[in-house]
N, C-alpha and C positions, 0 to 999 in steps of 0.2 A: 546439594547445599550448600559446595565451596564458591560456586561463582560470585564473579565480583559484582554483578550488575542485575542476575536474576535472582541470584538465591535460592538457586533451586527450582523456582515454579512458574508454573504452565499454565495453559490455558483449557477452552472447554473443546478448542480442535485438536490439540493437541493429544488429549484424552482420548479421541474421539475416533481419533486419524488407526487406532488399531483397528476401528471395523472396516476402514478403508480397504487395510492390507490385507484383510481375511474376505472382502466382498466378492460373494460368487459373479459379480457382474461386469468386474473386472476384465481388463484384455487380455488375454489369453494368446492371440493368433497374429501373425502376421500376416497383409492383407494386401492385395494390389486388384484394384478396381474394384472390391468388393469380395474377394474369392481369399480365400486361404490358401498361403505362399507358405515354402518353408523358408527357415535362415538361411539355407542356402540360397537359395532364388535372392533375396534381397540381398545379401552379400553381392552376389556376382554383378548384380544391378550398381549397386554402391561402388562398385570396385569403378566398373566402364566411367559411371558419373564421376567419379577424380579422376580418372585419365582424361577428360575433357578438362575438368576443373584447372589440372596441373598446365594443360595447355594453352588454357586462356587466362589467366591470372585469376580464376573464381569468377568471369564474366556470365552476368546472369543470376549468380546466386546469393542468395538471400535467407536468413535465419530472425523468425520473429519468437523474442524467449518472453518468457513472463521476467518479475522485478526479482532479485535476488541477494543477499551482498555477500556469495561463494565467492572468494578471493581466486579457486581455480576456476569457475565457467569465464572468469572476468578476464585472466591468463590464456585459456586458450583461446578465448575469440579474438584477440587483441594476437596471441600467434595466428590463429586463421586469416588474419587481416593481413598478417605481414606475408605469409604464405602466399597470399590470394589477394593481392591489391586489390582487384574489381568487383571481391566480393565485399556483402553488407550486412548488418545485425540493424537489428529494430526491436523495441520494447513494447509491450501494451500489457497494460492491467484494468480492468472494465472498471477499479475500482484501486485507484493511485493514489498518491498521495504529491502531484507531480504541483499542486501549487504550492506549497510550503518548500521541495527542494528546488524547484527553481527561481525560487524571490529567492532564496537563501544565496542560491549560486550569482545568481544578478546583483546580492544587495555586497554580498560579502569576498564572491571569487569562486571560480572553478574547484569543485569536489568540496566547498564547503557543506559542512551540515550542523543544525541547532541540535543539541544534546538538552533534553528537561529532565531536572532533577527536582523534584517536586516534593523532596524530602527537605530541601532547602528554599523551598516557599511558604513564608507565612502567611501570607496574602496570594491566591490564585483570580485570574480573571480571564474565564473561558468563551470563546466568541466560537459558537457553533464547533465546538470540540469534546466530543464523547469520550475523554482521553483513559476514560474508567472504562470504558464499555469498546465500542467499534475500530477507534482512533486510534493503535498503539502510536502515541509520540515518544515510548519509552517502554522497553521490555520491563522494567519491572512498577510499570505508573503506579498500580493500585498500592502494592504495597509501599511505595516513597509517600503515596499520598497520606494513609494510613497512618505513616509514621507519625506525623503533626493532628493524627486525632486521639494520640494516646495520652491521658490521664494519670500520672505516676508520683507517688507520695504528696509532698505538699502542694502539687502544682492546682493551679485555678483554670476555669474552663478560658480563662483570656487565653492562655498558653495555647490551645488549637488554633492548629491554622483555620483560615477563614474561606471560603469559594462563594466566588458570581460566579453566574452562569449567565448567557444567552444563547437561546437557542429556539429552532422552528420546531422542534417536537421534542417531547420529553424522552431523558435518555436514562443511563444508567448515572450517568454523571449529575446530570441534571437531579436527578434524585438526592442525591450526596449533594448538593447545594444547600447552604446557608442563605443566598438569596438568587433567587431565579426571575427570568423574566422571559414571555415568547415573543420572539422576535422573528419574520420572514428571513427564509437563508437568503435573499436577494435584495434584504437590507442590511446585510451583516458589516457591508461597505460605511454606512451614513451611521450605523451602532459604533464601529471603529474609531469613525473620524470624530465624533463626540467624545469620547474619552480621550481622543489624543488630543484634542484641543484644551479639553479640561489640566489636563496632567502638564500640557505646555506652560498653560497658565500660571500652576501651580511651580514649575520648576523653572517660570522663564527661560525656555528653550526655544527659542524663535527658531529655529528650523523645525523645529517638528509643528509647529505654532503654523507655518508656512505651508507643511505637510497637510495638515488638518484641513488648511482653508482648501486645497487642490484639490483633494475628493468633493463628487456630486454632494451637494447639501441636501437633507431630507430628515425632517425631525420624528424620529424612530423611536424613543427613549424619552422618560421622564426626565427634565431638567435636575431635580432632587436626587433620583437616582445616581446619573451622573456625574455630580459632582462631591456626593456622600461616595461613590465608589474612587475616582479620583483620588480624594481626600485620602481614603486609607492606602492606597497604593504608594502614594505619597510619603504618608506617615511611615510605611513599612520602606523604602526604597534601599536596593540594594538585597531585602529577603521576601520579593515577589516576586512574581511572573505572569506575563500576557499570553494568551496559545489561545491559534486560531484554529479552524478546522481545516486538516490538510489538505483539503481539497478545495477551496475556498480559493478566489481568485487572486493571482497575485500583487495586486493592491491592497486587499486585507491586510495579506503578510507584510507587506513593507509599510504599514500604518504599526502595524502590532509591534514591530521590530524597532520603528519609530520611539513608541512606549518603552520600551525594556529599555533603550540606550538611555532613554532621558532618565529614568528610574534608578539606572546604572545597577539592572538586574544581568548584565553580562558579566562573567568571567568564572575562571576556573573552580571554585569554591564556591559557586553561585548558581541561581535556578537554572540559567541558561548559559551553557559553553559550548563555544564555535568549537569545531572539529574540523580537519583537514582529512576526509574521508576518502576512500577509493570509489568512484561512483561512475555510472555505467555511463559509457559512451556511444548507446545505441541511438540508434534515430527512433522516431515513434512512429504511429500506425498509419496516422497522416501523411506523412512522409513516405512509408512505404506502399500506401495506393496510390498517391502518384508516381512512386517509380515504376508500378505495375501499369498505369496508366499509361505511361510512357514508352511503354514494351522494355523495358532494362532487368524485369525477372523474367527469367525463363523457369527457373528451378528455386521453390521456396520451403524452406523446414520450420515447421510449427512448435517449439516446445514448449508455448505458454501455456498454462492451466485454464487459463480463462474464458474459451469457446470462443477466440474471436469470431468466429463466421457466424454465430448468435447474437454476440453481446455489441460487438464494434459499433460504433456511431452511426445511424441508420444512415445519415449524409455521405456517410461514405460509400456505402453501396460495397463493401467489401464482400459478399458472397458472390454475386455480381463480377467483380474485378477480378474473383480468382480465377473466372473464365478463359483470362488469357494467360493464365500462368500455364506452361506445358508441362510442368513436374511438380504437383504437391504432395510432399511429404509430413506426416503428422506421428508424434512422436508422443505419446502419450497413456493413461492408465485405463482411460475411459475409451472405448470406441463405438459410441451409442451417441456421442456429440455430435455436435453438426459438423463442426472442425473434419472429426473421423470422418462423417459419411462423404464430405466434401473432398475426401483425400484421395488420389492416387494409389499411392501406400500409406499403410499405417502400420506402425510398430509398437507392439507394447512397454509401455511405460512401468518402469521397477518403482517401488515405493520407495520411500526415503528411507524406511526402515529395514531396505532390503540391498542397500548400496552405501557407498561410500561416496562423501561430500564435505565441504565443510561452509562454515556461515560466520558471520562476524557481529556480535549483538550491537546494540543501538550506541553500544561505549567504545564500539570496536573490537571487544574481547573475542579473541579467534578461538572455532571450536571443530572438532573434528567430526561428523557427520560418520560413524560407523554401522555397518549391517549385524541387524540382529540376529536373521535367517538368510540363508542362502534365498535367493529370486523364486518366487514360487512358479513362473507361466515365464521365465528365460525374458525377462523383461531387462529393458537397457536404460539406464538414467541418463537424464541429457549431459551430464560432465561426459558419460561412457560414448555417447554418440559424438559430441566433438572429439574425443581424443579420437576417436576411430578414423573421423573426417582428415584428420593431421597423419594418419599415422602412414606411414610408407605401405606401397602395393604387399608388401613380402609382409604384415602384419594383420591384412585385412582377413584373413582365414580366420587366425586367432581369434580375432576380435568377433568374428559374426559366428563362431559356434561356440560361443559360452567366455572367450578370454573377457568378455567387454570388461568387467566388474574388476578384471586384475590391473586393464588401463587405467580404471577409476584409480585404483590405486595408487598406481605410481603418479598418477596426475597430481593428487592429491598431498603426497607425500612430498611430492617437487616443491610443490606449492608451500609445505611448510617448514621447508627447509628455509625458506627465505626467509618467511616470518617470522623463525624462529632463531634466525643470525640478528634480524633487525630487534628483535628482545632479547638480545644477549643470552639466550641459550645453547648449550649444546645441544644439537638436531636429535641424535640417538636417542641421547636419555630423554630429554625434552619430550621427544615422541608419544615413549611409555605413558612415563608422566601425563602428559595432556587424553590420551586412551584412558586410561583411570581417571583421572578428575573429570575429565568433559570440557575442558578448557585448555589453553595456553597461559601460564604464568604472565605478567607484565604486557603482554600483547595489546592492552586498550590503545585506543586513538590519543595522540597529546594534543593537550590543549593548542588552538592554533590563534594564531594574532588576526584582530580582523577590526577596521572601523567601519562603523553604521554612513551608508553614504547617503547621504542626506538629497542630493543629485537622481543618484540612479534611483532611490526611493520616489522622485516627485515622476520621474519619465513611466514608472511603472503604473504610474495613478493615471497618467495620462490617455489611457484608451476605457479606465472605469467607466461605469455606469450608475448612475443610482438605479435601485429598485424600482419597478412599477406597481401602482396600484392595483392591479388583477391580479387574476389568481398566478400561483408558481405550483411548479410541479418539480420536487424533489425526490430523486432517487436515490434510496440510502441503501447502504452495508446491511443486511440480515444478519440477527446477532446467533443465526443457526447454520445457516448456506452460505454465507458470503455474498459471492457474487454467482453464487449456484454453485459453482464445485461440488461441494457436499451434500449435493441434492440427493444423491441415492447413500446417505448416509442415514439408517434408520431411523439412530439414535440422536442426531440431533434432532430428526424432523421431530421426534416426538417430545425434544426440548420444550418447554414452553418457553415463548418471547419473555422474556425478563419484567416486560412492561404493560404488554398487554394479554401475554399469555396464548397466544396464538401460535398453534401446531398446525402442521403440514400445509399452511396454504400462505397466499399475498392474499395484502389486502391496500384498499386506500384509507389512509389514517386523514383526517379532517378534526377540528376543531367545531364544537357547537353551533357555534356561533356560524360558523360557514356553511354547517347543514342546514340550518335555519333560511341563509341566503341562496340555498338551493332549492327552498321549499319545502324539508323532508323536518319533520318534528322530531322526538325522544318517542315518543309514542308507537308512534309509523319504525322505529328503527327497533323496535323490542317484541316485533309479530316472530311469534315463533316459527319455525320451519320455513321462513322468508328473507331472502337475501337483500337488500338493496343495491344492485349495481352502478358504479360513477363510471361514465365514458369521459377519458381522456383521452385529449389529441394535441400532439405536441408537433411538432413540423409535420404535419400530415399523416402522422403515423397513431392510430389507432386502439387503444387498449379499453379493458372493460376490468371493473375492479370491484370485489364487494366493501362495502364501506365500511370501516368500526369511528363512533366515533372516539377521541382520544381527549381526554383531558390532558391540559396544560400546552396543546398544538396551539401555534400562533395561525391565528384568522388568515385567510387569504393565502394559505400555503395547503398544499394535497402531498404526502409521502409516499 
């Protein structure tokens, strides 16, 4: 509860993680080509590999990891690159926030991030962002937003914040909206351009007007709705915010940043604060696939939780590409996933509740992740594995036989010392205090100076295209199993979806208008013990999904 950003709050994924810790199906064994081997067998193999890397400068070595705010992991990857210049690292999440983060860096500079503070916003417009649900733009977004919904003392209803939402499917955020319109996800750009043009007219911002004019034109919103929203945002300039879905294209985020700039919503004490964060320098999975195709990768280590062999974009043909890699090592808590089955070597991963680590919050506040119990199945954390790769040969035996978490603790302490020094704290004393309180005091990111560059924003719009008039297919994040990584968590599977109440299943959500367009009636959808399946074809890939009529869903969109 002392944490300056989260206030001790959590979500259902964190609560359910205790079941992942004690999951009887967790990986327990080291495996080589599907056969159980000893820790010593893998240690001997890795020792020989490290000798090869030392001789070649890491030539052929690549690491594919997931997204993380861990300063220790970032430091270890940087040290690995320094020690082995020929090695490379790549990052992959099947459900990432690349659209927002890449656009922010393009507009404001490398390492820059937008920190959202919804408690500072009296007026909020969300374009395709479920920021109260699965699109986590801030650690305490729900709490901050709720601050604006409290009526105390002599306050009147007008004192509450007001939320406008444009979205393709009904979400938790849409359910909290004062005004909501269903809009296809592919029409988000046109919707943002319409709002930008109206705001530019009210603020006399010629740069924003030019930016809006550069976006592909398409009439997707009622003019009176656009004018009312723009007027309300303008009347509360400096006390509002416009946000867009973190997975939406760069052009949408360029327009949204332009709107916030015109409305004076950027600033240290405003709803959008620019911070200079330590960001990933790893390549993308597309770049990794290209490197594999060129024969540049002979040893690939995969630590990503998103099961890339299963979930990577189909056009990459990632599973087939891995056939060109001589040695594939998978480090993870699941040994039944597609990536583990494809690997030559599988290393059981440690759960975060049984390993040392660290993270930064969305405001930059630093926290140490400390183990609650000893590793149940001799699993090894990502940080411990990277520390083992960096260790000199003399330390190999210790790491392989159980000293992995000792190495992870040492790595975290080294990182902590540097961050504590920067925060003006005495490291030894601050370490104990941070373990007790859960965070390092005064370690948040400082506000950064950055000016909106309309020319760069226009560049992001050059490749933008208006949404088509046909059907769109949108793969959304699940409220229960995320991208599938929690699929073996029974409690989450039993948890009803907050909108559809669906459990233990996936479905295609469509509007009733789309149902009629597909030749189905409401009566046909209510036949007990029967399921109507929708065949979805995207890029030659075919899938079959049971249909659920979804109130509030945009027509022409399938989620």
